[in-house]
N, C-alpha and C positions, 0 to 999 in steps of 0.2 A: 263406477257409479253410473246411474242412469242420467241422461241428459237429452233434451231437445236439441237436435243438431240440424243446422241448416246445410242440406247436402249440396245445393247449388242456388244460385239467385232465382227467385221466382215466386210463385203464389204459395198459399198455404200448404199445398201438397208436397213441397220440397222438404217440409219438416219430417224428421224421423226421430224415433226414440232409440238411442243407441247406447252401448256401455262404452265410457271413456275413462281415461286415467283419473284417479282421484287426486287432487292437488295436494301438496304438502306446505304447511305455512312456514314461513321464514321471517326472521326480523320482527317487525311490528305487526306481522300479519296474523288474522285469526281465521281459523277454518270453521265455517258454520254449516250445521246440518239444516238444509233448507226444508221448511215445511210447507210454505206458500209463497207464491211470487205473483206479483200483479202484471197484467198485460198492459203494454203501452203502445201508442202509435209509432214510436220509435223502433219497437220490435219488428213492426210490419215494414218499416222502411229498411231496416237492416236485412231482413229476410229477402227483400226485393233487390238488394244490391246498392240501394242508394244512400246508406248511411253507415259506413263501416265503424267498427268498434274502435275506441281509442287505444293507443298503445298500452300494453299490459293486460288488457281484457280479452277474453276468449273472442275470436273473429266469428266463430261458427255456431255459438250458443247464445241465443237471446236472453233477454231479462235484465231490466234495469233496478229492480227492487226486489227485496226478499225479507222473510221473517223465519226465524228458526231458533236453534239452540247452539251455543258454543260447543264445538267438538273437539277442537285441539287448538293450541296457541303456539306462536313462534317465541323463540328465547328472549325477545325484547319486549314482549307484551306484559304490562303491568295492570291493566284495568280489568280484564275479563278472566273468567274461569269457566271450565267445561260445565255444561248444564245451564248456564245463564240464558234467559230468553232475550233475544236481541232482534233488531231489524235495522235496515240500512239501504243505502243506494250503492249501485254498481255500474261500472261502464258497460257491463255485459255479462253474461254467464250465470244469471240468477235462476234460469229455468233448468237446473241440474240439482241433483241431490246434495251436493257440496259446493261451496264457494269460498274464495279467500277474499277478506277485506281488511283494510288498514283498521287498526283498533279504534282510532279516533273517528272513523266513519260510522260506528256502530252506537246505537242507543238502545237502553233497556225498554223492552215492551211494557207498558202499563199493565197492572194487574187485572183491569177490567176488560182488556182485549185478548182474544184468542188469536191463534197464528193466522187464520184466515183474514180476520179483520186487519191484523198488523201487516199482512202482506199487501194490503191496499193502502197503506199509509205514506211510505217514505217519498216516493217520486211525487205524488200529487201534493201532498202538504208542504214538503220542503220547497217545491217549485213556487206554490201559490204564496207561501210565507216569504220567500226571498223576493218575488215579484212586486207584492203588495207593499212591503215595509221597508226592504233594503233598497230595492230599485226605484220604487215609485214614492216612497215616504208617505204612505197613506196615514191620515191623521183622523182621530176621532171627530165626528161632525162632518167629514168630507163625504163626497159622493163618488162612487166607482161604477164603471160600466164594465161587466164581465161577459165577454162573448163566450159561445158555446157553454152555457150555463149547466147543461147536463152532462158535461164531460168530468172525468175524474178531477182535473185541476179546477174546472168550473165549480163543482159541488164543494171542493175544499176552500177555494177562495171566497165563495158566498159565506160559508160559515166563519171563516177568519174575519172577514170584513164585518160581519154582524157582531162578533164577540168583541171587536175593536171600537164598536160604536159608530161605524160608518153606514151610510145609506147605499144599498146596492141595487143596480139595474142589471138586468141579464138578458141576453138574447138567445133565441133558439128557432129553429125552423118548426119545432114540434111543440104545440101548445100543452101537451101532456107533460113534457119535461119541464116547462115553466111552472106548471102547477106543482109538480113535485119539489121543484127547487123552492118554491114559497115555504114549504114545511122546514127547509134548512135555514131560513132567514132571509130569502130574497124579498126585497121590498117592492120592486116593480119589474114585471115581466114583460119583454118587448119581442116583436117580430124582428127577424134579422133584415127584413126589408124596410128601407126608410126609417132606420133607427134614430138617425140624427135628429130628424123632425120631431119624433116622439120624445127624445131626451130633452129638446129645447122646450117642448110644450110642457112636459112634466116639471121642469125645473124653472119655469117662468123665464126662460131665456138665459138663465145663468150657465147652464152646462154642467158636466161632471169634472171632477178634479183629476181623475185617474181612469185610464182604459187599459184593460188587459185583452190583448188581441191574439188570436191564434190562426186568423185567416190570411193576413197579409195585404196584398195589393188591392183586392176588391173592396176592402173596407176602409182603406186609407183615407180618401176624402171625407166620408162620413164620420170617421173617428176625429178628424180635425175639427169638423163642424160641430160635434158633440161635446168637445172639450171647453172648459172654462178657461179664463186667464190663468197663466202659469200652470196649465194642464200638463200632465205627464202621460205618455203613451208608451207602454211596454209591449214589445213583440215577443211572444213566447214560441210561435211557430208561424209557418207561411204555407198553410194548406191550400190557399187558393191562389198562390203565385207570389214570386219574389220581387217583381218590378212593377212599380206604379209611379204616377206623376204626383209630385208633392206641390201643393200651393204654398210656396214660400211666403207669399204675402200674409196669408192666414197664419202660417207658422210664426212669422215675426210680430204680427199684430197682437196675437194672443200670448206671445212669449212661451210657446209650447216646447217642451223637450220631448225627444223620441229616444228609445233605447231598445236594443235588441238583446236578448239574454238566452243562453242555454245553461244547463247544468253539466250535461255529460262531458262536455270538452273543457272544463275548467281545470285548472291545476289542482293538485292534491291540497295545497294551502288554502285555495278558495273553498274547495269542498269541505275541508275541516271547519272552516268559518261558518259555512252554510248549516252544517250539522250542529255546531254549538249553539247558533242562534235558534235552530229548530228546537233543540233540547230545552232551551230556557223559555222560548216563547210560545211553544205548541204543545210539548208534552204535557204540562200541567192541565191544558184544556182538554186534552184527550183523556187524561186520568180522571178528571171530574165530570167528564161526559158533556162538556159544553160544546164540543166539536166531536165528530165521528166520521169514521170511513163509511162510504156509501158503496155497498157490494150488490152488484146486479146479478151475477151468476158465478157459480164455482165450477171448475172443470178438473178432473185428474189430469195428470201429465199426459196419460195416453191419448187423451182428447185435445191435445194442443192444436192440432189442425183445425178443429171445430171452433176453439176459442179465437184463433187468428181470423176465421172467416166471420165470426160474430163481430169483432172488432172492426173489421173492414166494412161491415154493413152500417156501422154507426148508429145503431138502434138503442144501444145500452144507456141506462142512466146511472152513472157512476162507474165502479171498476168491475172488470172481469179478472178472476182470479184463478190461478192454477195451483193445485196442491200436490205435493210429493211426498206422501205418507207411505 
């Protein structure tokens, strides 16, 4: 099968399209013929040598999400049959023509989505749904601050918060991304500079109940300032740095809780639970069109180098997709 292979740690140029062995499903594994796969920042980190794949996932083939058709099933699989349209998360290896997945980590693609759209769903919508509702416990009527509003997870989180009846605030360095995010349900767009003051002004000093942060250390102090009493801060990435000073007095005075989460490193049982919650909480919204994947650009597998370069430039609004037809 064809696959995008990381030949050595480095920039986009280290990616090559190679012929590799097609995997055989065993036990509860399903082999999926991949038709589309979303590009994620973790792919860039893995390519650079800074984010190794978890045990059991290909170490030299990137790709955390996929959409395609069931091709073959292991002897213990009971839920899926060849030909069914499915999408799911992976620890890696999704930017190849075939991938193996545990049957419980697959969900059926709604009929109103094609493979390209579905390829941009699993990572961002599962991450956003888990962060907002499982980790942060967002409730109807609450306010949430979503950083990187134009990112894949940001666009998913804005839509899910809107569907849940929450008020969303979003930050971006690019005014055009904030304007585009308003069409998805963003209530208030903010510059990423001095956003805490803006939040306090917009909320008449009450703050937001939840913050989803991808930046880390540089935003820490302002995140605490922006939060309301009993606020919840969820870290999904640390693009700006991992170490920062915490104002413990503010943390205690506001009774703030902070949590750091990832999906890729969770156990199989945890990932199965995330998938079940996604299937019950998000799939119906995708099927009726209340939320949708936001696709910026589509690349054939042969242009994966260009796709990685585009992701690194951080100019996209929503997802970049690689197709494997």
